N, C-alpha and C positions, 0 to 999 in steps of 0.2 A: 433290529427285525428280528433276533432269538427270540425275546417277548412275544410277536406276534406267530412266530412258531412255535412255542408251547402254550400259547394263551388259544390257539386253533386247534393243536392238537390233542387239551383236556375238552373242547366245547361239542356236548351233548345233544346239540341239534340238526335237522335235516341235511341235508348237502345243500339242500339250496339256502338257507340259513347261515349254513360255513361259508357261502360262496361270497354270498353278500357279506359278514363281520369282515372276512380277506377283503375283501373292496374298501370297505371302509378303513379298518388299519391302515393295509396299505398308503389310501391318502392319508390318513393323519400322520402315518410315519414320513410321509414325501412331502407334509409340511414342515414338520418339525427336523428335518435336512435340513429342506432352505432357510429356514429362521435360522438354523445354526449354522451356513454358509454364509448367510446376510450380517447376521453379527460380528463374525469372526472377521470378514472383510470391511465392515463399518469400522471396527479397530482397528484394522490392518491401515486404512486410507487416513484416520485419525494421527495413529502413527505418526506416519508416512509425513503427511500436513506440518506435524509438530517440528517433524526434522528439518521440512523445507521452508519452515517457519524461521529456526534456527539458522538455516544456512542465510535465509535474506535476510535477520539482526544483524549477522555479522560484515551484511555489507552495506548495509542502510550503516551502519557503526564506521565503518572506510569511507566512506561517501561525505558523511558529517564531519570526520573531522581530517579528510582533504587529503588522507592519503590514495585515493581512490575518484577517479569523475567518472561522467554519468555516462558516458559510451562502454568504460571499460568496468562497469559494474553491470550494466546489461547485456557485455560477453560472459561477464563468471556466473547471472543466471540461466545463462544458455546451457554451461558447464555441467551443472545437475538438475536441469527440467527438461531436457530433450536427449532423449536416449534408452534403452532398454534396461541398461545396466546403471540407470543413474535414481534418484529420488522421485525428482519427478515423472521420469519416464517408466513408474510404475504406479505412477496413479491414475485414473481415469481421466481422458482427456479434459472433459466440461472441468472438472476439480483444479488440474493441472494449468488450464489455462486462466483460472477467474485469481487462479495463486500467483501465478506470472504477470497478471493486470494489476492486482490490488501490489507485489511490490516494486513494479516500475515506477505505478504511482505514487508509491509513499518516498522515493527514490529524488524524482522530480520534486513534490512538494519537500524533500526532508532540502536539499540544496537550494533551492529559491527562496526557502526561510532562512536559512545560512545566510544568502546574498542579503535577505531585508534587515534580520538581526543586527547588519552593520550599521541600518540606520543613518545611512546619508543617501546623494545623489550616485554614488557609483556603487551602492550594492542594490540602488533602484534599477538603474541601469544594467546592472549583471544580469537581474531579474528580467528584465521584461529583453533583452538581446538571448537570453537564455530561452527562451519563448518563443520570438522571433525567429533565432536561427535552426531551430527544432520544432516543423510545423507537427512531426509525429506526436509528440507529448500533446498535443491537443487532443490526437486521435486515443492515447492511453489514456487522459484523466476522464474522469466522466464529467461528465457538463457544470454537477454541480460544485465539483475541486477544481474546476477551470474557473467559474463563478467565483468562488472565493480566493483564489489566487489573485485573481485580476482588480479581485475589490483590494484588496490587502497590500496591493501593488498603487493602486489611486490612493487609498488611505494613507499609507505612508508620504509619497508624492504632497498630498493635500497637507499633512501633516507637517513636510519639508517648508511648503511655500508659506504657511502659518509664522514656523521660527524664523523664513527669513524676512518676512515683512516686521514679525515684531523687532528684530534686529536692526534693520533698517532704520524702521520709526526710533528705535534708542539710541542709533547713531546720531539721527537727525536732531534727535532733542538736546545729547549732548554737545551736539555743535552749538545749537541754540543758546545753549547753554553759559556755552562758554565764549559767544561773540561771535558764532562766523556764523555764515550765512548757508554753510549744507556744510557736508562730513568731510568732502574732499576737498575744500578751504585747512581742515585744521594740520596741524603741521603735524607731522610723521610722531615723533617724541612724544606730542601728548597722548595720539592714540593709542600708544602702547601703555 
């Protein structure tokens, strides 16, 4: 603004040209101010989003290690996502909601993948139960995430079924090799 005043005071044109010049310079300085405010706000949003992500990663880590369950994790998210004096509260609503959705989705996926990582029927049952007992999870997860998780559960069930079939075939072959009609007829000491 000071540069504008200095420039106008040195202008040697007509009154009309000075008025036009003043209008153009005012418009130009307004554009610069808006750009500066916008850049500052974008930097603030980036910084707050990173802080939000750092807090979220801490929660995901606790969920993964088993020191925090999913409902407790969702409550912890609300502690820093809601309210004027929180990281999330300082973010624009659409950004905050997007980050909360992404964090909750990641927590659900992490917990289900931990269940499936056990590689047994109990893990599959826990993963299925987690989805069945929490119908709101299907609202939190995007369609593609939900499809991917359900496919992973089905794939693991198939792998366990194939393994069970192979074990049963191996047992039947062992029984036949030992001269027994089926595996149930093999004496327990021989099974060991």
